[in-house]
matplotlib code that plots the C-alpha trace (Angstrom):
import matplotlib.pyplot as plt

x = [-34.0, -31.5, -29.2, -28.7, -32.4, -31.7, -29.1, -30.5, -27.9, -29.2, -32.9, -34.3, -32.1, -33.1, -36.8, -36.2, -34.5, -37.3, -40.1, -38.7, -38.2, -41.7, -43.2, -41.5, -42.9, -40.0, -41.7, -41.2, -37.4, -37.6, -39.7, -36.9, -34.1, -35.8, -38.3, -39.3, -40.3, -44.0, -43.0, -40.8, -43.5, -45.3, -42.0, -41.2, -44.8, -45.2, -47.9, -49.9, -46.9, -46.6, -49.2, -47.9, -47.2, -45.4, -45.7, -42.6, -41.8, -41.7, -39.5, -36.2, -37.5, -38.7, -35.4, -33.6, -36.0, -35.6, -31.8, -32.0, -34.4, -32.1, -29.3, -25.6, -24.5, -27.2, -26.8, -23.2, -24.2, -26.6, -23.9, -21.5, -24.3, -24.9, -21.5, -22.2, -24.5, -23.5, -25.5, -28.7, -30.9, -30.3, -33.4, -32.0, -28.6, -30.2, -32.2, -29.3, -27.3, -29.7, -29.0, -28.5, -25.9, -27.0, -28.5, -29.1, -25.9, -25.0, -25.3, -22.1, -21.8, -21.3, -18.9, -16.9, -16.6, -15.3, -12.9, -11.5, -11.1, -9.2, -7.0, -6.1, -6.8, -9.4, -9.9, -9.4, -5.8, -5.2, -7.5, -8.1, -11.6, -14.1, -17.5, -20.0, -22.3, -21.0, -20.6, -21.5, -23.2, -23.2, -24.2, -20.6, -19.2, -19.6, -17.2, -16.5, -14.4, -11.7, -8.4, -5.1, -3.5, -1.2, -4.3, -4.2, -7.7, -8.5, -11.4, -12.0, -13.7, -15.2, -16.7, -20.2, -20.1, -21.2, -21.4, -18.9, -21.0, -24.0, -22.0, -20.4, -23.8, -25.0, -21.9, -22.4, -26.0, -24.9, -22.3, -25.0, -27.4, -24.6, -23.9, -27.6, -27.9, -25.0, -27.1, -29.8, -30.0, -28.4, -25.4, -24.5, -24.0, -22.6, -20.1, -22.2, -19.8, -16.9, -19.1, -20.0, -16.3, -15.3, -17.9, -17.0, -13.3, -14.2, -16.5, -14.0, -11.3, -13.6, -14.1, -10.3, -9.4, -5.6, -6.0, -7.9, -5.0, -2.5, -4.5, -4.3, -0.5, -0.2, -2.2, 0.0, 3.1, 1.7, 0.9, 4.0, 4.8, 1.2, 0.6, -3.1, -4.1, -3.9, -4.2, -4.7, -2.1, -2.9, -2.1, -1.0, -0.3, -4.0, -5.4, -6.4, -8.6, -11.7, -10.6, -9.0, -7.6, -6.7, -6.0, -9.1, -9.4, -11.2, -12.5, -15.5, -17.3, -16.4, -20.1, -21.0, -20.8, -22.1, -19.6, -16.8, -17.8, -18.0, -14.5, -13.2, -12.1, -11.6, -14.1, -12.6, -9.2, -10.7, -12.5, -9.3, -7.3, -9.9, -10.0, -6.2, -5.8, -8.4, -7.0, -3.5, -4.8, -6.4, -4.0, -0.6, -0.9, -3.6, -4.8, -7.8, -10.3, -13.5, -15.9, -15.4, -18.8, -18.7, -18.8, -15.3, -13.7, -13.1, -11.5, -8.8, -7.0, -5.0, -7.7, -6.2, -8.4, -8.5, -9.5, -10.8, -12.4, -10.1, -12.0, -13.1, -10.4, -10.0, -7.0, -6.0, -3.1, -0.8, -2.7, -6.1, -4.8, -3.3, -6.6, -8.5, -6.2, -6.6, -10.4, -10.2, -8.2, -10.6, -13.5, -12.1, -11.6, -15.3, -14.2, -17.1, -15.5, -12.3, -14.2, -15.7, -12.3, -10.8, -13.7, -13.1, -9.3, -10.1, -12.4, -15.4, -17.2, -17.0, -16.1, -19.6, -21.2, -23.6, -21.0, -23.2, -25.8, -23.1, -21.5, -24.9, -25.5, -22.0, -22.4, -25.6, -23.8, -20.8, -23.1, -24.8, -21.5, -19.8, -20.8, -20.3, -17.2, -15.4, -16.6, -20.2, -19.8, -20.6, -19.2, -22.5, -24.4, -21.9, -21.8, -25.6, -25.8, -23.3, -25.3, -28.1, -25.6, -23.5, -26.6, -28.1, -24.9, -23.7, -20.4, -18.4, -15.7, -13.6, -15.5, -12.8, -13.5, -17.2, -16.2, -14.0, -17.1, -19.0, -16.0, -15.8, -19.5, -19.1, -16.0, -17.8, -20.8, -18.5, -16.8, -20.0, -21.2, -18.0, -17.7, -20.5, -17.9, -15.9, -14.6, -13.1, -11.9, -9.7, -8.1, -7.5, -5.9, -2.3, -2.4, -3.8, -1.1, 1.6, 0.2, 0.0, 3.6, 4.8, 3.0, 4.6, 8.2, 11.0, 10.8, 11.5, 8.4, 10.0, 13.2, 11.5, 9.8, 13.1, 14.8, 12.0, 12.5, 16.2, 15.5, 13.5, 16.3, 18.9, 16.7, 16.6, 20.4, 20.7, 18.4, 20.4, 23.6, 22.2, 20.9, 24.4, 26.1, 23.8, 24.6, 28.4, 28.0, 26.3, 29.1, 31.8, 30.0, 29.8, 26.0, 23.9, 23.5, 21.5, 21.8, 20.0, 22.6, 20.2, 19.7, 22.4, 22.8, 19.2, 19.4, 22.6, 21.0, 18.1, 20.4, 22.4, 19.2, 18.0, 21.1, 21.4, 17.9, 18.6, 21.7, 20.0, 17.0, 19.4, 21.2, 17.9, 16.8, 20.1, 19.9, 16.4, 17.5, 20.6, 18.6, 16.0, 18.7, 20.2, 16.9, 16.2, 19.5, 20.7, 21.6, 20.8, 24.1, 24.2, 26.1, 23.5, 20.8, 22.4, 22.9, 19.2, 19.0, 22.1, 20.6, 17.3, 19.2, 21.1, 17.9, 16.4, 19.4, 19.3, 15.5, 16.2, 18.7, 16.3, 13.6, 16.0, 17.1, 13.4, 12.2, 15.2, 14.8, 15.7, 18.0, 16.3]
y = [-8.8, -6.2, -5.4, -1.9, -1.2, -1.4, 1.3, 4.2, 6.6, 6.1, 5.5, 8.5, 7.9, 4.2, 5.3, 7.9, 5.4, 2.8, 5.3, 6.7, 3.2, 2.1, 5.3, 4.3, 0.8, -1.3, -3.0, -6.4, -5.9, -5.3, -8.5, -10.5, -8.6, -8.9, -11.8, -10.1, -7.0, -7.1, -6.8, -3.7, -1.7, -0.8, 0.2, 2.6, 3.8, 3.4, 0.7, 2.5, 2.5, -1.3, -1.8, 0.9, -0.7, 0.5, -1.0, -3.2, -1.0, 2.1, 0.5, 1.7, 5.3, 5.1, 3.6, 6.6, 9.1, 7.3, 7.6, 11.3, 11.9, 10.2, 12.7, 12.8, 9.4, 7.5, 9.8, 8.7, 5.1, 5.4, 7.0, 4.1, 1.5, 3.0, 1.7, -1.9, -3.7, -7.0, -5.9, -4.4, -4.9, -2.6, -0.5, 0.4, 1.2, 3.6, 5.4, 5.7, 7.3, 10.2, 11.0, 14.7, 15.8, 19.5, 20.9, 24.4, 26.1, 26.6, 30.1, 32.1, 32.7, 29.0, 28.7, 31.7, 30.2, 26.8, 28.6, 30.6, 27.5, 25.6, 28.5, 29.4, 33.1, 35.3, 34.6, 38.3, 37.9, 35.3, 36.3, 39.7, 38.8, 36.0, 35.7, 34.7, 33.2, 29.7, 28.7, 25.1, 23.4, 19.6, 17.3, 17.2, 20.6, 23.9, 26.0, 29.7, 31.9, 34.1, 35.9, 35.6, 38.7, 39.0, 38.9, 35.2, 33.9, 30.7, 28.6, 27.3, 23.9, 23.9, 20.9, 21.4, 22.1, 19.2, 16.8, 14.3, 13.2, 12.7, 10.5, 8.5, 7.6, 6.5, 4.4, 2.7, 1.9, 0.7, -1.7, -3.0, -3.6, -5.3, -7.8, -8.6, -9.0, -11.4, -13.9, -13.9, -15.9, -12.9, -13.3, -16.6, -14.6, -11.3, -10.2, -7.3, -6.7, -6.1, -3.9, -1.7, -1.5, -0.5, 2.1, 3.6, 3.7, 5.4, 8.0, 8.8, 9.3, 11.7, 13.7, 14.1, 17.1, 16.5, 13.2, 15.0, 17.5, 14.7, 13.0, 16.3, 16.4, 12.8, 13.5, 16.5, 14.4, 11.6, 14.1, 16.3, 15.7, 16.2, 19.7, 19.4, 18.8, 21.3, 20.4, 23.4, 24.1, 23.2, 25.9, 23.6, 26.4, 27.2, 23.7, 21.1, 18.0, 20.1, 23.0, 22.8, 25.9, 25.6, 27.6, 28.7, 27.6, 30.1, 28.5, 27.1, 24.0, 21.1, 20.4, 24.0, 23.4, 26.8, 28.7, 26.5, 27.2, 30.9, 30.9, 29.0, 25.8, 22.6, 20.2, 17.2, 17.9, 18.4, 15.0, 13.3, 14.9, 14.0, 10.4, 10.0, 11.5, 9.1, 6.0, 6.8, 7.1, 3.7, 1.6, 3.2, 4.8, 2.6, 5.7, 7.5, 10.3, 8.4, 11.4, 12.8, 14.5, 17.7, 20.0, 18.9, 19.8, 23.2, 24.1, 26.9, 28.4, 25.9, 23.2, 22.5, 20.7, 21.9, 19.2, 19.5, 17.7, 14.7, 13.3, 10.2, 8.2, 4.6, 2.3, -0.5, -2.8, -4.2, -7.5, -5.8, -4.1, -7.4, -9.2, -6.6, -7.0, -10.8, -10.3, -8.0, -10.5, -13.4, -11.1, -10.0, -13.7, -14.2, -17.0, -17.3, -20.2, -18.2, -15.3, -17.5, -19.0, -15.5, -14.3, -17.3, -16.5, -13.0, -14.1, -12.5, -15.9, -18.9, -22.3, -23.4, -21.0, -22.4, -22.4, -23.4, -20.7, -18.1, -19.2, -19.0, -15.5, -14.3, -15.9, -14.0, -10.8, -11.5, -12.4, -9.0, -7.1, -9.7, -7.9, -4.4, -2.3, -0.8, 2.7, 1.4, 0.0, 2.3, 1.7, 2.7, 0.1, -2.7, -2.0, -1.8, -5.2, -6.6, -5.4, -8.0, -10.8, -9.7, -9.5, -12.8, -14.8, -12.8, -11.8, -9.9, -7.9, -5.5, -2.3, -0.2, -2.1, -1.2, 2.4, 2.3, 1.3, 4.3, 6.5, 5.2, 5.9, 9.5, 9.9, 8.6, 10.9, 14.0, 12.8, 12.3, 15.8, 17.3, 15.2, 13.0, 10.8, 10.3, 6.7, 5.9, 2.4, 3.9, 6.2, 3.3, 1.0, 2.3, 2.1, -1.5, -2.6, -1.1, -2.8, -6.2, -5.7, -4.9, -8.1, -10.3, -9.0, -9.2, -6.3, -5.5, -7.4, -10.5, -9.7, -9.3, -12.7, -14.3, -12.8, -14.2, -17.6, -17.3, -16.5, -19.7, -21.6, -20.2, -21.3, -24.8, -24.9, -23.7, -26.5, -29.1, -27.8, -27.9, -31.5, -32.4, -31.0, -33.0, -36.1, -35.5, -34.9, -38.3, -40.0, -38.3, -39.5, -43.0, -42.8, -45.2, -43.7, -45.9, -45.6, -47.9, -48.7, -50.8, -49.6, -46.9, -46.4, -45.4, -43.1, -41.4, -41.0, -39.2, -37.0, -36.2, -35.2, -33.2, -31.1, -30.6, -29.2, -27.1, -25.7, -24.9, -23.3, -21.0, -20.1, -19.2, -17.2, -15.3, -14.6, -13.2, -10.9, -9.7, -9.2, -7.2, -4.8, -4.5, -3.7, -1.1, 0.6, 0.0, 2.9, 3.2, 1.9, -1.0, -3.2, -2.6, -3.5, -6.9, -7.6, -8.4, -10.6, -12.6, -12.9, -14.2, -16.7, -18.0, -18.3, -20.3, -22.7, -23.2, -23.8, -26.5, -28.1, -28.1, -29.7, -32.4, -33.3, -33.4, -35.7, -37.8, -41.6, -42.8, -45.8, -48.6]
z = [30.6, 29.5, 32.3, 30.8, 31.4, 35.1, 34.9, 36.9, 35.4, 31.8, 32.6, 30.8, 27.7, 27.5, 27.7, 25.0, 22.6, 23.1, 22.7, 19.4, 17.9, 19.0, 17.5, 14.2, 14.3, 15.5, 18.4, 16.6, 16.8, 20.6, 21.0, 19.4, 21.3, 24.7, 25.3, 28.6, 26.8, 28.0, 31.6, 30.7, 29.0, 32.2, 33.8, 31.0, 30.9, 27.1, 26.7, 24.0, 21.6, 21.4, 18.6, 16.3, 12.8, 9.7, 6.3, 5.4, 2.4, 4.7, 7.5, 5.9, 5.8, 9.4, 10.5, 9.1, 10.7, 14.1, 13.8, 13.0, 15.9, 18.4, 17.9, 16.9, 18.1, 16.2, 13.2, 13.0, 13.5, 10.6, 8.4, 9.2, 8.7, 5.2, 4.3, 5.5, 3.0, 4.6, 7.7, 6.3, 3.2, 0.2, 1.0, 4.4, 3.0, 0.4, 3.1, 5.5, 2.8, 3.0, 6.6, 7.1, 9.6, 9.8, 13.0, 14.3, 15.6, 19.2, 20.6, 20.1, 23.8, 24.5, 21.6, 22.8, 26.3, 25.0, 22.6, 25.5, 27.6, 24.8, 23.8, 27.4, 26.6, 25.1, 21.4, 20.5, 21.7, 19.0, 16.2, 14.8, 13.7, 14.2, 12.5, 15.2, 12.5, 11.5, 7.8, 8.7, 11.7, 12.2, 15.0, 16.5, 15.6, 13.8, 11.7, 11.9, 9.7, 11.3, 10.7, 12.5, 13.9, 10.9, 8.6, 7.4, 6.6, 8.6, 9.7, 13.2, 13.7, 17.2, 19.0, 20.4, 24.1, 26.3, 23.4, 24.8, 27.9, 25.7, 23.3, 26.0, 27.5, 24.1, 23.5, 26.8, 25.9, 22.5, 24.1, 26.4, 23.5, 21.5, 24.3, 24.5, 20.7, 20.7, 22.6, 19.9, 16.7, 14.9, 17.1, 15.5, 12.2, 13.3, 16.0, 17.4, 20.3, 17.9, 15.7, 18.8, 19.8, 16.3, 16.1, 19.5, 18.4, 15.1, 16.8, 19.5, 16.9, 15.0, 18.2, 18.6, 16.3, 16.9, 15.1, 12.3, 12.0, 11.8, 9.1, 7.1, 7.6, 6.4, 3.2, 2.6, 2.9, 0.7, -2.0, -1.7, -5.4, -6.6, -8.0, -8.4, -4.8, -2.0, 1.7, 4.0, 6.7, 10.3, 12.9, 15.7, 18.2, 18.4, 17.9, 20.6, 20.9, 20.7, 18.4, 15.0, 13.4, 9.7, 6.6, 4.7, 1.1, -1.1, -4.3, -6.1, -4.8, -7.1, -7.9, -8.7, -12.5, -13.6, -11.5, -12.8, -16.4, -15.8, -14.2, -17.3, -15.6, -17.6, -16.0, -17.8, -16.2, -12.8, -13.0, -14.0, -11.2, -8.6, -9.8, -10.0, -6.5, -5.0, -6.8, -5.6, -2.0, -2.3, -4.3, -3.6, -0.1, 1.5, 3.3, 1.8, 2.4, 3.3, 3.1, -0.4, -0.7, -2.9, 0.2, 1.1, -2.2, -3.7, -7.0, -7.1, -10.1, -12.2, -11.8, -8.4, -5.9, -2.3, 0.1, 3.7, 6.6, 7.3, 10.3, 8.5, 6.8, 5.6, 5.9, 3.5, 4.5, 1.8, 2.3, 1.7, -1.5, -2.9, -2.0, -4.0, -7.0, -6.8, -6.6, -9.6, -11.7, -11.1, -11.8, -15.1, -16.0, -15.2, -12.8, -10.3, -8.4, -8.2, -6.7, -4.1, -3.3, -2.9, -0.7, 1.6, 1.6, 2.6, 5.4, 3.9, 3.5, 5.9, 4.7, 5.7, 3.1, 0.6, -2.1, -5.1, -4.4, -4.0, -7.3, -9.1, -7.8, -8.8, -12.2, -12.8, -11.8, -14.1, -17.0, -16.7, -17.2, -19.5, -22.8, -21.5, -22.2, -19.2, -20.0, -19.8, -16.3, -13.4, -9.9, -8.3, -10.3, -9.6, -5.8, -5.7, -7.5, -4.9, -1.9, -2.0, -2.6, 0.4, 2.6, 1.4, 2.0, 5.0, 3.3, 5.9, 4.2, 6.4, 7.2, 5.4, 2.1, 2.3, 3.2, 0.1, -2.0, -0.8, -1.5, -5.1, -5.6, -4.4, -6.6, -9.6, -8.9, -8.8, -12.0, -13.9, -12.9, -14.1, -17.3, -18.6, -20.4, -17.2, -16.9, -13.6, -14.7, -17.4, -14.9, -12.5, -15.1, -14.8, -11.0, -11.1, -13.6, -11.4, -8.3, -10.2, -11.3, -7.8, -6.6, -9.2, -9.5, -6.9, -4.5, -0.9, 0.1, -1.4, 0.3, 3.6, 3.2, 2.2, 5.3, 7.5, 5.9, 6.5, 10.1, 10.5, 8.7, 11.2, 14.0, 12.5, 12.3, 15.9, 17.1, 15.1, 16.7, 20.2, 19.6, 18.3, 21.4, 23.6, 21.7, 22.0, 25.8, 26.1, 24.3, 26.4, 29.6, 28.2, 28.5, 26.3, 22.8, 20.5, 16.8, 14.3, 11.6, 9.6, 6.0, 6.4, 2.7, 2.3, 5.3, 4.0, 0.5, 2.1, 4.2, 1.1, -0.8, 2.1, 2.4, -1.4, -1.5, 1.6, 0.0, -3.2, -1.4, 0.5, -2.7, -4.4, -1.4, -1.3, -5.0, -4.7, -1.9, -3.7, -7.0, -5.0, -3.7, -7.2, -8.8, -6.1, -6.5, -10.0, -12.3, -16.0, -17.4, -19.8, -17.3, -14.6, -17.0, -17.6, -13.9, -13.2, -16.3, -15.2, -11.7, -13.0, -15.1, -12.1, -10.1, -13.0, -13.0, -9.2, -9.5, -12.2, -9.9, -7.0, -9.2, -10.4, -6.9, -5.8, -8.5, -9.7, -9.2, -5.8, -5.3, -3.4]

ax = plt.figure().add_subplot(projection="3d")
ax.plot(x, y, z, "-o")
ax.set_aspect("equal")
plt.show()
């Protein structure tokens, strides 16, 4: 039986969770999770709910309703699960995408008390005015408009009082359930414990408004040269882990088409700007806004997009972005086997996967889009077609990549509202080409790899020198030192080839490093344009020499 069920501290919350899921017809899942469930029904005093049934086609809807009913922690779980089509069937993903994170606001008296506690003084000593009625109220926080003493308009994001203890209880229960689920047949496919840990990490980060403020500052720095994105200023003197004070953006919501038209904004330009900004976040910066719904974007004069709410962000390492580019290249080539190989290389598919069935499914997907022009392909449709394949074959891409998929769907939806002819793939092409060029040409990444190889080579030389010193010491002490002198000509020939290859490899590595620095720092003069060409020619000659020494006929 679940050890967590015996936790007296969380007894009522366990009972509430079980009751709600039973009421929505998920008793069958409890039977699989806990074989001893029958003996627990009487303890929890809910025997009449055991036989409640829901039609299979309605289970996804009831699952969403149950998550909403269970409160902020489970609402957030549902929102995250909506980005993971590898874990749930497509119908559940669609339903969870509808989760509403709007709840009645807390009374102003409680908010005022928390604000006073966080500021260390009465709010009226910091702000000249605060509107007690929030402009937004979600499960974790609510937002009030205010003014600083000098008159600057701001917004204050305030965490709901007493929300942290509630969430910590739910996270502890979630961890307990994950450990139990890991022992079931599902645990052989999914790492539930890691999922629970990742979710807890994500939610705790979202509850830390200092981190959200730092995310905003990082976006501002990344887009310091971008004139069509505006990131509000964070007022750090008045912000804390539970209160975030930031500049107010006065504009038109990006999906308020009629107001944009009345104001005379060019909707085509706004769509292009939003797409270019998001694609730069993903492919260049590897740090993207992961909640780009229309309520988080406003348009201000000059077709400038004002962004807000940086609590949910995604990260893509260089390795992730290069893997995406490789996946893109084999997909464009309609190479289903290459796609499977790349998925295995990325760790999304295990080596024990049913390779032939996965190739067949991917081929069907590729054939569907083979005859379509890029402007006819929609990211939402592609991702929705990928979902059942991912679920059927248990493809487990990193959570940030699924989050990216949801981000692209939202971006495309905004773009299509603004401009029916919006084509996200056309906007992405220059960034994709640049990333491919960076991958294939000598750059600092190459230099770093060469330096690491050089470090390994120096370690090899050090070990050879130590071994040589030990051998000399044995000779000086007249200790036995056995050397087989048979077939010495063949041995010396091998040693000669070895050191020739080693020398050429070092020269090639040094040339690549030097060429990388020259490319990074060269000016526009004619001479500096010829230096990379000469360098590439030298590397080519060294490579030919290495090839010849590798494959020339050996003397017997």
